[in-house]
C-alpha positions in Angstrom: 51.9 -28.2 0.5 48.3 -26.8 1.4 46.9 -23.8 0.8 47.1 -23.8 4.9 50.5 -24.5 4.8 51.3 -21.3 2.4 49.3 -19.2 4.4 51.1 -20.3 8.0 54.4 -19.4 6.5 53.4 -15.7 5.0 52.2 -15.1 8.2 55.4 -16.3 9.8 57.2 -14.0 7.6 54.7 -11.3 8.2 55.7 -11.4 11.7 59.4 -11.7 11.8 59.7 -8.4 9.8 56.2 -6.7 11.6 58.2 -2.9 10.9 59.9 -4.0 8.1 57.7 -4.7 5.8 54.2 -2.9 4.6 52.3 -5.9 7.1 49.2 -7.6 6.4 46.1 -5.3 7.0 43.5 -4.6 4.1 45.3 -1.2 3.2 48.6 -3.2 2.1 46.4 -5.5 -0.3 46.8 -3.8 -3.1 50.5 -3.2 -2.9 50.9 -6.9 -2.9 48.4 -7.4 -5.2 51.1 -5.6 -7.1 54.3 -7.0 -6.4 52.8 -10.4 -7.3 52.0 -8.7 -10.8 55.4 -7.8 -10.7 56.7 -11.2 -9.9 54.3 -12.7 -13.0 56.3 -9.9 -15.2 59.8 -12.0 -13.9 58.4 -15.2 -14.6 56.7 -13.8 -18.3 60.4 -12.7 -19.1 62.1 -16.0 -18.5 59.5 -17.6 -20.9 59.3 -15.0 -23.6 63.2 -15.0 -23.3 64.4 -18.0 -22.8 61.2 -20.2 -23.7 59.1 -22.8 -22.0 61.0 -25.4 -23.4 64.0 -24.4 -22.2 62.8 -24.2 -18.2 62.0 -28.2 -19.1 65.4 -28.7 -20.7 68.0 -26.4 -17.8 67.8 -27.5 -14.3 69.6 -23.9 -13.3 66.6 -22.0 -15.5 64.1 -24.0 -13.7 65.4 -23.4 -10.4 65.0 -20.1 -11.1 61.6 -20.1 -12.7 60.7 -22.1 -9.6 62.0 -19.2 -7.6 60.3 -16.5 -9.2 56.7 -18.5 -9.2 57.7 -19.1 -5.4 57.4 -15.4 -5.1 54.1 -15.2 -7.0 52.4 -17.4 -4.9 54.3 -15.6 -1.6 51.9 -12.7 -2.7 48.8 -13.7 -3.9 49.0 -15.7 -0.4 49.6 -12.0 1.2 46.6 -10.7 -0.5 44.8 -13.5 0.5 46.4 -12.9 4.6 45.6 -9.0 4.3 42.0 -9.9 3.0 41.6 -12.1 6.1 40.5 -14.6 3.9 41.0 -18.4 5.3 42.2 -21.1 3.5 38.6 -22.9 3.6 37.2 -20.0 2.1 39.8 -20.0 -0.9 40.0 -23.5 -1.3 36.2 -23.8 -1.4 36.0 -20.7 -4.0 39.0 -22.4 -6.0 37.5 -25.8 -6.0 34.0 -24.5 -7.3 35.2 -22.5 -10.2 37.1 -25.5 -11.3 34.0 -27.2 -11.0 32.2 -25.0 -13.4 35.1 -24.7 -15.5 34.8 -28.3 -16.0 31.3 -28.3 -17.1 32.1 -25.6 -19.3 32.4 -25.9 -23.3 34.9 -23.0 -23.4 35.3 -24.4 -27.8 31.6 -23.5 -28.2 31.6 -20.2 -25.8 34.5 -19.1 -27.6 33.6 -19.8 -31.3 33.6 -16.8 -32.3 37.3 -16.8 -31.1 38.9 -19.3 -32.2 38.0 -18.9 -35.9 41.5 -18.7 -38.0 
């Protein structure tokens, strides 16, 4: 699945529920971001209450975890749509950020925080 696929799916959902959901305008971007944060809280709750290892081992829990992660991605994709960010723009920014991170020396940069 590509970023464009995620955006296409969200566009279809937004169109289906136009007038029922809040919509995908710049004015609603912050609401979609807050919904994503709420969903991240649900994912965090799974990991906290059941542990990451349980997500690895329990198929039913794993399915629930994946569903909640899908919610996170859906709302984050809605934020991109609300701000009229294209898949190409986001992919470019993601790759550039990843490239910068691959060249960084995190242990050296954060040595003061990594001391016992």
